[in-house]
ChimeraX commands (.cxc) that place a marker at each C-alpha (Angstrom):
marker #1 position -6.57,-119.37,-115.80 radius 0.5
marker #1 position -4.04,-120.93,-113.42 radius 0.5
marker #1 position -3.76,-119.21,-110.08 radius 0.5
marker #1 position -0.48,-117.43,-109.39 radius 0.5
marker #1 position -1.22,-117.06,-105.69 radius 0.5
marker #1 position 1.60,-118.23,-103.46 radius 0.5
marker #1 position 1.20,-120.51,-100.47 radius 0.5
marker #1 position 1.97,-117.66,-98.05 radius 0.5
marker #1 position -0.69,-115.51,-99.70 radius 0.5
marker #1 position -3.27,-118.26,-99.33 radius 0.5
marker #1 position -2.52,-118.61,-95.62 radius 0.5
marker #1 position -2.64,-114.84,-95.16 radius 0.5
marker #1 position -5.97,-114.51,-96.96 radius 0.5
marker #1 position -7.47,-117.25,-94.80 radius 0.5
marker #1 position -6.19,-115.44,-91.70 radius 0.5
marker #1 position -7.68,-112.13,-92.84 radius 0.5
marker #1 position -11.01,-113.76,-93.61 radius 0.5
marker #1 position -11.08,-115.29,-90.13 radius 0.5
marker #1 position -10.60,-111.85,-88.58 radius 0.5
marker #1 position -6.99,-112.36,-87.47 radius 0.5
marker #1 position -6.09,-108.84,-86.29 radius 0.5
marker #1 position -2.41,-109.66,-85.94 radius 0.5
marker #1 position -2.18,-110.80,-89.57 radius 0.5
marker #1 position -3.89,-107.61,-90.71 radius 0.5
marker #1 position -1.57,-105.38,-88.66 radius 0.5
marker #1 position 1.49,-107.16,-90.05 radius 0.5
marker #1 position 0.21,-106.64,-93.58 radius 0.5
marker #1 position -0.44,-102.95,-92.92 radius 0.5
marker #1 position 3.10,-102.54,-91.58 radius 0.5
marker #1 position 4.55,-104.37,-94.57 radius 0.5
marker #1 position 2.67,-102.67,-97.41 radius 0.5
marker #1 position 1.41,-99.28,-96.27 radius 0.5
marker #1 position 4.59,-97.46,-97.32 radius 0.5
marker #1 position 4.47,-98.69,-100.92 radius 0.5
marker #1 position 0.71,-98.08,-101.02 radius 0.5
marker #1 position 1.32,-94.50,-99.93 radius 0.5
marker #1 position 3.96,-93.95,-102.61 radius 0.5
marker #1 position 1.61,-95.31,-105.26 radius 0.5
marker #1 position -1.22,-93.10,-104.01 radius 0.5
marker #1 position 1.06,-90.06,-104.12 radius 0.5
marker #1 position 1.42,-90.55,-107.87 radius 0.5
marker #1 position -2.08,-89.06,-108.16 radius 0.5
marker #1 position -2.83,-87.39,-104.82 radius 0.5
marker #1 position -2.26,-83.65,-104.50 radius 0.5
marker #1 position -1.12,-83.90,-100.90 radius 0.5
marker #1 position 0.25,-86.38,-98.41 radius 0.5
marker #1 position -2.99,-86.19,-96.44 radius 0.5
marker #1 position -5.08,-87.16,-99.47 radius 0.5
marker #1 position -2.71,-90.04,-100.23 radius 0.5
marker #1 position -3.16,-91.31,-96.67 radius 0.5
marker #1 position -6.94,-91.17,-97.13 radius 0.5
marker #1 position -6.56,-93.21,-100.32 radius 0.5
marker #1 position -4.53,-95.84,-98.46 radius 0.5
marker #1 position -7.09,-96.04,-95.65 radius 0.5
marker #1 position -9.91,-96.45,-98.15 radius 0.5
marker #1 position -7.91,-99.11,-99.97 radius 0.5
marker #1 position -7.47,-101.15,-96.78 radius 0.5
marker #1 position -11.20,-100.99,-96.12 radius 0.5
marker #1 position -11.86,-102.10,-99.69 radius 0.5
marker #1 position -9.41,-104.99,-99.31 radius 0.5
marker #1 position -11.21,-106.27,-96.21 radius 0.5
marker #1 position -14.63,-105.91,-97.81 radius 0.5
marker #1 position -13.57,-107.54,-101.08 radius 0.5
marker #1 position -11.54,-110.54,-99.94 radius 0.5
marker #1 position -14.37,-112.92,-100.82 radius 0.5
marker #1 position -14.30,-111.60,-104.40 radius 0.5
marker #1 position -10.53,-111.96,-104.80 radius 0.5
marker #1 position -10.15,-114.50,-107.61 radius 0.5
marker #1 position -6.53,-115.36,-106.73 radius 0.5
marker #1 position -5.32,-114.90,-110.31 radius 0.5
marker #1 position -2.47,-112.66,-109.15 radius 0.5
marker #1 position -0.42,-112.23,-106.02 radius 0.5
marker #1 position -2.12,-110.58,-103.09 radius 0.5
marker #1 position 0.26,-107.62,-103.32 radius 0.5
marker #1 position -0.59,-107.04,-106.98 radius 0.5
marker #1 position -4.30,-107.11,-106.17 radius 0.5
marker #1 position -3.97,-104.74,-103.20 radius 0.5
marker #1 position -1.84,-102.22,-105.11 radius 0.5
marker #1 position -4.28,-102.39,-107.99 radius 0.5
marker #1 position -7.01,-101.31,-105.58 radius 0.5
marker #1 position -4.85,-98.38,-104.46 radius 0.5
marker #1 position -4.29,-97.32,-108.06 radius 0.5
marker #1 position -8.00,-97.47,-108.88 radius 0.5
marker #1 position -9.00,-95.45,-105.82 radius 0.5
marker #1 position -6.25,-92.88,-106.36 radius 0.5
marker #1 position -7.20,-92.45,-110.01 radius 0.5
marker #1 position -10.87,-92.07,-109.14 radius 0.5
marker #1 position -10.05,-89.46,-106.49 radius 0.5
marker #1 position -7.83,-87.64,-108.99 radius 0.5
marker #1 position -10.58,-87.60,-111.63 radius 0.5
marker #1 position -13.07,-86.24,-109.11 radius 0.5
marker #1 position -10.76,-83.41,-108.06 radius 0.5
marker #1 position -9.21,-82.40,-111.37 radius 0.5
marker #1 position -12.35,-80.52,-112.37 radius 0.5
marker #1 position -11.43,-77.99,-109.70 radius 0.5
marker #1 position -7.76,-77.53,-110.67 radius 0.5
marker #1 position -6.51,-76.87,-114.23 radius 0.5
marker #1 position -4.10,-79.57,-115.37 radius 0.5
marker #1 position -1.18,-79.35,-117.71 radius 0.5
marker #1 position -1.45,-81.82,-120.60 radius 0.5
marker #1 position 0.93,-84.75,-120.74 radius 0.5
marker #1 position 4.02,-83.94,-122.73 radius 0.5
marker #1 position 4.23,-86.03,-125.88 radius 0.5
marker #1 position 7.30,-84.22,-127.10 radius 0.5
marker #1 position 10.85,-85.57,-127.24 radius 0.5
marker #1 position 12.36,-86.84,-123.99 radius 0.5
marker #1 position 15.74,-85.36,-124.97 radius 0.5
marker #1 position 16.20,-82.00,-126.70 radius 0.5
marker #1 position 16.60,-82.57,-130.48 radius 0.5
marker #1 position 19.43,-80.01,-130.54 radius 0.5
marker #1 position 21.60,-82.48,-128.68 radius 0.5
marker #1 position 21.70,-84.78,-131.72 radius 0.5
marker #1 position 23.46,-84.41,-135.05 radius 0.5
marker #1 position 21.17,-83.74,-138.05 radius 0.5
marker #1 position 19.89,-86.50,-140.32 radius 0.5
marker #1 position 22.14,-85.32,-143.16 radius 0.5
marker #1 position 25.34,-85.41,-141.13 radius 0.5
marker #1 position 28.04,-87.03,-143.35 radius 0.5
marker #1 position 29.29,-89.50,-140.72 radius 0.5
marker #1 position 27.04,-89.70,-137.67 radius 0.5
marker #1 position 23.41,-88.87,-138.48 radius 0.5
marker #1 position 21.20,-88.69,-135.39 radius 0.5
marker #1 position 24.14,-89.41,-133.08 radius 0.5
marker #1 position 24.89,-87.33,-129.99 radius 0.5
marker #1 position 26.15,-83.84,-130.73 radius 0.5
marker #1 position 26.15,-83.00,-127.02 radius 0.5
marker #1 position 26.44,-86.14,-124.93 radius 0.5
marker #1 position 24.88,-86.43,-121.49 radius 0.5
marker #1 position 27.17,-84.89,-118.92 radius 0.5
marker #1 position 28.64,-87.48,-116.52 radius 0.5
marker #1 position 27.57,-86.94,-112.94 radius 0.5
marker #1 position 30.53,-85.52,-111.04 radius 0.5
marker #1 position 29.45,-86.87,-107.65 radius 0.5
marker #1 position 29.76,-90.44,-106.32 radius 0.5
marker #1 position 26.67,-92.62,-106.30 radius 0.5
marker #1 position 26.16,-92.39,-102.56 radius 0.5
marker #1 position 26.16,-88.60,-102.81 radius 0.5
marker #1 position 23.38,-88.76,-105.39 radius 0.5
marker #1 position 21.10,-90.26,-102.78 radius 0.5
marker #1 position 21.67,-87.57,-100.17 radius 0.5
marker #1 position 21.26,-83.87,-99.52 radius 0.5
marker #1 position 20.36,-81.39,-102.20 radius 0.5
marker #1 position 20.71,-83.91,-105.02 radius 0.5
marker #1 position 18.12,-86.18,-103.45 radius 0.5
marker #1 position 15.76,-83.22,-103.19 radius 0.5
marker #1 position 16.19,-82.55,-106.91 radius 0.5
marker #1 position 15.37,-86.18,-107.71 radius 0.5
marker #1 position 12.31,-86.16,-105.44 radius 0.5
marker #1 position 11.09,-82.89,-106.93 radius 0.5
marker #1 position 11.56,-84.21,-110.47 radius 0.5
marker #1 position 9.54,-87.32,-109.62 radius 0.5
marker #1 position 6.82,-85.22,-107.98 radius 0.5
marker #1 position 6.51,-83.11,-111.15 radius 0.5
marker #1 position 6.04,-86.09,-113.47 radius 0.5
marker #1 position 2.62,-86.64,-115.04 radius 0.5
marker #1 position 0.70,-89.15,-112.87 radius 0.5
marker #1 position 0.91,-92.01,-115.38 radius 0.5
marker #1 position 4.67,-91.67,-115.62 radius 0.5
marker #1 position 5.09,-91.21,-111.89 radius 0.5
marker #1 position 3.21,-94.36,-110.90 radius 0.5
marker #1 position 5.26,-96.48,-113.32 radius 0.5
marker #1 position 8.53,-95.01,-112.04 radius 0.5
marker #1 position 7.50,-95.60,-108.42 radius 0.5
marker #1 position 6.69,-99.26,-109.03 radius 0.5
marker #1 position 9.61,-100.08,-111.30 radius 0.5
marker #1 position 12.49,-98.00,-109.93 radius 0.5
marker #1 position 11.58,-97.16,-106.34 radius 0.5
marker #1 position 9.88,-100.45,-105.47 radius 0.5
marker #1 position 11.94,-102.62,-107.82 radius 0.5
marker #1 position 8.95,-104.45,-109.27 radius 0.5
marker #1 position 9.15,-106.53,-112.42 radius 0.5
marker #1 position 7.55,-105.13,-115.55 radius 0.5
marker #1 position 4.81,-107.78,-115.61 radius 0.5
marker #1 position 3.67,-107.00,-112.07 radius 0.5
marker #1 position 3.70,-103.26,-112.73 radius 0.5
marker #1 position 1.59,-103.78,-115.85 radius 0.5
marker #1 position -0.92,-105.89,-113.91 radius 0.5
marker #1 position -1.20,-103.33,-111.12 radius 0.5
marker #1 position -1.61,-100.37,-113.46 radius 0.5
marker #1 position -3.68,-102.12,-116.13 radius 0.5
marker #1 position -1.39,-101.09,-118.98 radius 0.5
marker #1 position 0.27,-102.98,-121.81 radius 0.5
marker #1 position 3.96,-103.80,-121.67 radius 0.5
marker #1 position 4.61,-101.41,-124.56 radius 0.5
marker #1 position 2.81,-98.53,-122.84 radius 0.5
marker #1 position 4.63,-99.29,-119.61 radius 0.5
marker #1 position 8.01,-99.12,-121.36 radius 0.5
marker #1 position 7.16,-95.79,-122.99 radius 0.5
marker #1 position 5.99,-94.27,-119.71 radius 0.5
marker #1 position 9.05,-95.53,-117.85 radius 0.5
marker #1 position 11.42,-94.24,-120.53 radius 0.5
marker #1 position 9.84,-90.77,-120.46 radius 0.5
marker #1 position 9.83,-90.69,-116.66 radius 0.5
marker #1 position 13.47,-91.70,-116.38 radius 0.5
marker #1 position 14.47,-89.18,-119.04 radius 0.5
marker #1 position 12.72,-86.34,-117.24 radius 0.5
marker #1 position 14.35,-87.18,-113.93 radius 0.5
marker #1 position 17.76,-87.51,-115.52 radius 0.5
marker #1 position 17.35,-84.21,-117.36 radius 0.5
marker #1 position 16.41,-82.44,-114.15 radius 0.5
marker #1 position 19.37,-83.94,-112.33 radius 0.5
marker #1 position 21.73,-83.07,-115.17 radius 0.5
marker #1 position 20.55,-79.44,-115.17 radius 0.5
marker #1 position 21.23,-79.28,-111.45 radius 0.5
marker #1 position 24.69,-80.88,-111.64 radius 0.5
marker #1 position 25.80,-78.61,-114.49 radius 0.5
marker #1 position 24.39,-75.50,-112.84 radius 0.5
marker #1 position 21.89,-74.88,-115.64 radius 0.5
marker #1 position 18.92,-75.10,-113.30 radius 0.5
marker #1 position 20.15,-72.36,-111.03 radius 0.5
marker #1 position 18.15,-69.16,-110.85 radius 0.5
marker link #1:1,2 radius 0.2
marker link #1:2,3 radius 0.2
marker link #1:3,4 radius 0.2
marker link #1:4,5 radius 0.2
marker link #1:5,6 radius 0.2
marker link #1:6,7 radius 0.2
marker link #1:7,8 radius 0.2
marker link #1:8,9 radius 0.2
marker link #1:9,10 radius 0.2
marker link #1:10,11 radius 0.2
marker link #1:11,12 radius 0.2
marker link #1:12,13 radius 0.2
marker link #1:13,14 radius 0.2
marker link #1:14,15 radius 0.2
marker link #1:15,16 radius 0.2
marker link #1:16,17 radius 0.2
marker link #1:17,18 radius 0.2
marker link #1:18,19 radius 0.2
marker link #1:19,20 radius 0.2
marker link #1:20,21 radius 0.2
marker link #1:21,22 radius 0.2
marker link #1:22,23 radius 0.2
marker link #1:23,24 radius 0.2
marker link #1:24,25 radius 0.2
marker link #1:25,26 radius 0.2
marker link #1:26,27 radius 0.2
marker link #1:27,28 radius 0.2
marker link #1:28,29 radius 0.2
marker link #1:29,30 radius 0.2
marker link #1:30,31 radius 0.2
marker link #1:31,32 radius 0.2
marker link #1:32,33 radius 0.2
marker link #1:33,34 radius 0.2
marker link #1:34,35 radius 0.2
marker link #1:35,36 radius 0.2
marker link #1:36,37 radius 0.2
marker link #1:37,38 radius 0.2
marker link #1:38,39 radius 0.2
marker link #1:39,40 radius 0.2
marker link #1:40,41 radius 0.2
marker link #1:41,42 radius 0.2
marker link #1:42,43 radius 0.2
marker link #1:43,44 radius 0.2
marker link #1:44,45 radius 0.2
marker link #1:45,46 radius 0.2
marker link #1:46,47 radius 0.2
marker link #1:47,48 radius 0.2
marker link #1:48,49 radius 0.2
marker link #1:49,50 radius 0.2
marker link #1:50,51 radius 0.2
marker link #1:51,52 radius 0.2
marker link #1:52,53 radius 0.2
marker link #1:53,54 radius 0.2
marker link #1:54,55 radius 0.2
marker link #1:55,56 radius 0.2
marker link #1:56,57 radius 0.2
marker link #1:57,58 radius 0.2
marker link #1:58,59 radius 0.2
marker link #1:59,60 radius 0.2
marker link #1:60,61 radius 0.2
marker link #1:61,62 radius 0.2
marker link #1:62,63 radius 0.2
marker link #1:63,64 radius 0.2
marker link #1:64,65 radius 0.2
marker link #1:65,66 radius 0.2
marker link #1:66,67 radius 0.2
marker link #1:67,68 radius 0.2
marker link #1:68,69 radius 0.2
marker link #1:69,70 radius 0.2
marker link #1:70,71 radius 0.2
marker link #1:71,72 radius 0.2
marker link #1:72,73 radius 0.2
marker link #1:73,74 radius 0.2
marker link #1:74,75 radius 0.2
marker link #1:75,76 radius 0.2
marker link #1:76,77 radius 0.2
marker link #1:77,78 radius 0.2
marker link #1:78,79 radius 0.2
marker link #1:79,80 radius 0.2
marker link #1:80,81 radius 0.2
marker link #1:81,82 radius 0.2
marker link #1:82,83 radius 0.2
marker link #1:83,84 radius 0.2
marker link #1:84,85 radius 0.2
marker link #1:85,86 radius 0.2
marker link #1:86,87 radius 0.2
marker link #1:87,88 radius 0.2
marker link #1:88,89 radius 0.2
marker link #1:89,90 radius 0.2
marker link #1:90,91 radius 0.2
marker link #1:91,92 radius 0.2
marker link #1:92,93 radius 0.2
marker link #1:93,94 radius 0.2
marker link #1:94,95 radius 0.2
marker link #1:95,96 radius 0.2
marker link #1:96,97 radius 0.2
marker link #1:97,98 radius 0.2
marker link #1:98,99 radius 0.2
marker link #1:99,100 radius 0.2
marker link #1:100,101 radius 0.2
marker link #1:101,102 radius 0.2
marker link #1:102,103 radius 0.2
marker link #1:103,104 radius 0.2
marker link #1:104,105 radius 0.2
marker link #1:105,106 radius 0.2
marker link #1:106,107 radius 0.2
marker link #1:107,108 radius 0.2
marker link #1:108,109 radius 0.2
marker link #1:109,110 radius 0.2
marker link #1:110,111 radius 0.2
marker link #1:111,112 radius 0.2
marker link #1:112,113 radius 0.2
marker link #1:113,114 radius 0.2
marker link #1:114,115 radius 0.2
marker link #1:115,116 radius 0.2
marker link #1:116,117 radius 0.2
marker link #1:117,118 radius 0.2
marker link #1:118,119 radius 0.2
marker link #1:119,120 radius 0.2
marker link #1:120,121 radius 0.2
marker link #1:121,122 radius 0.2
marker link #1:122,123 radius 0.2
marker link #1:123,124 radius 0.2
marker link #1:124,125 radius 0.2
marker link #1:125,126 radius 0.2
marker link #1:126,127 radius 0.2
marker link #1:127,128 radius 0.2
marker link #1:128,129 radius 0.2
marker link #1:129,130 radius 0.2
marker link #1:130,131 radius 0.2
marker link #1:131,132 radius 0.2
marker link #1:132,133 radius 0.2
marker link #1:133,134 radius 0.2
marker link #1:134,135 radius 0.2
marker link #1:135,136 radius 0.2
marker link #1:136,137 radius 0.2
marker link #1:137,138 radius 0.2
marker link #1:138,139 radius 0.2
marker link #1:139,140 radius 0.2
marker link #1:140,141 radius 0.2
marker link #1:141,142 radius 0.2
marker link #1:142,143 radius 0.2
marker link #1:143,144 radius 0.2
marker link #1:144,145 radius 0.2
marker link #1:145,146 radius 0.2
marker link #1:146,147 radius 0.2
marker link #1:147,148 radius 0.2
marker link #1:148,149 radius 0.2
marker link #1:149,150 radius 0.2
marker link #1:150,151 radius 0.2
marker link #1:151,152 radius 0.2
marker link #1:152,153 radius 0.2
marker link #1:153,154 radius 0.2
marker link #1:154,155 radius 0.2
marker link #1:155,156 radius 0.2
marker link #1:156,157 radius 0.2
marker link #1:157,158 radius 0.2
marker link #1:158,159 radius 0.2
marker link #1:159,160 radius 0.2
marker link #1:160,161 radius 0.2
marker link #1:161,162 radius 0.2
marker link #1:162,163 radius 0.2
marker link #1:163,164 radius 0.2
marker link #1:164,165 radius 0.2
marker link #1:165,166 radius 0.2
marker link #1:166,167 radius 0.2
marker link #1:167,168 radius 0.2
marker link #1:168,169 radius 0.2
marker link #1:169,170 radius 0.2
marker link #1:170,171 radius 0.2
marker link #1:171,172 radius 0.2
marker link #1:172,173 radius 0.2
marker link #1:173,174 radius 0.2
marker link #1:174,175 radius 0.2
marker link #1:175,176 radius 0.2
marker link #1:176,177 radius 0.2
marker link #1:177,178 radius 0.2
marker link #1:178,179 radius 0.2
marker link #1:179,180 radius 0.2
marker link #1:180,181 radius 0.2
marker link #1:181,182 radius 0.2
marker link #1:182,183 radius 0.2
marker link #1:183,184 radius 0.2
marker link #1:184,185 radius 0.2
marker link #1:185,186 radius 0.2
marker link #1:186,187 radius 0.2
marker link #1:187,188 radius 0.2
marker link #1:188,189 radius 0.2
marker link #1:189,190 radius 0.2
marker link #1:190,191 radius 0.2
marker link #1:191,192 radius 0.2
marker link #1:192,193 radius 0.2
marker link #1:193,194 radius 0.2
marker link #1:194,195 radius 0.2
marker link #1:195,196 radius 0.2
marker link #1:196,197 radius 0.2
marker link #1:197,198 radius 0.2
marker link #1:198,199 radius 0.2
marker link #1:199,200 radius 0.2
marker link #1:200,201 radius 0.2
marker link #1:201,202 radius 0.2
marker link #1:202,203 radius 0.2
marker link #1:203,204 radius 0.2
marker link #1:204,205 radius 0.2
marker link #1:205,206 radius 0.2
marker link #1:206,207 radius 0.2
marker link #1:207,208 radius 0.2
marker link #1:208,209 radius 0.2
marker link #1:209,210 radius 0.2
marker link #1:210,211 radius 0.2
view
């Protein structure tokens, strides 16, 4: 297989192997935030996610000689984070009951016209409500809290895809490589995650989520 490692990655790996502390510190500064967000997809607390990131960095340093350079360095490092976070999650879930992943519809069926409708079968009966606030307002204040809460409540598999694709802006291929999923599975997970977040935001904006 042809290596996809970039020239900058090759130089960085050589620096890390030679014990260049400055190169390592720069890499930690550059990637620790995304590593933490990925870890939080599975970790039950911020502290546990930080432990996952620390363990991942140690694993990176210990495993550099085994890095086959078939992906970018970032893809490889984030893959290590995912594997450690998943392993930690599996070890802890025996102590805490988990809700099963929801395989139901991402949008309530009642919002669509019936299959036997004379003109518009399966079309929207109740269309999504347009957000009444400007885009910049959606990223601030109470609305941002609703979005963050909706993301935090996603099943782990959906959450990690949403973090990589929408929060980190990664391409689908890189996300698939990091998570070890097929492109089809990745699309399904991302669709369900986005739908859940949108539904939560819509309930908030229309007042339906109020107590």
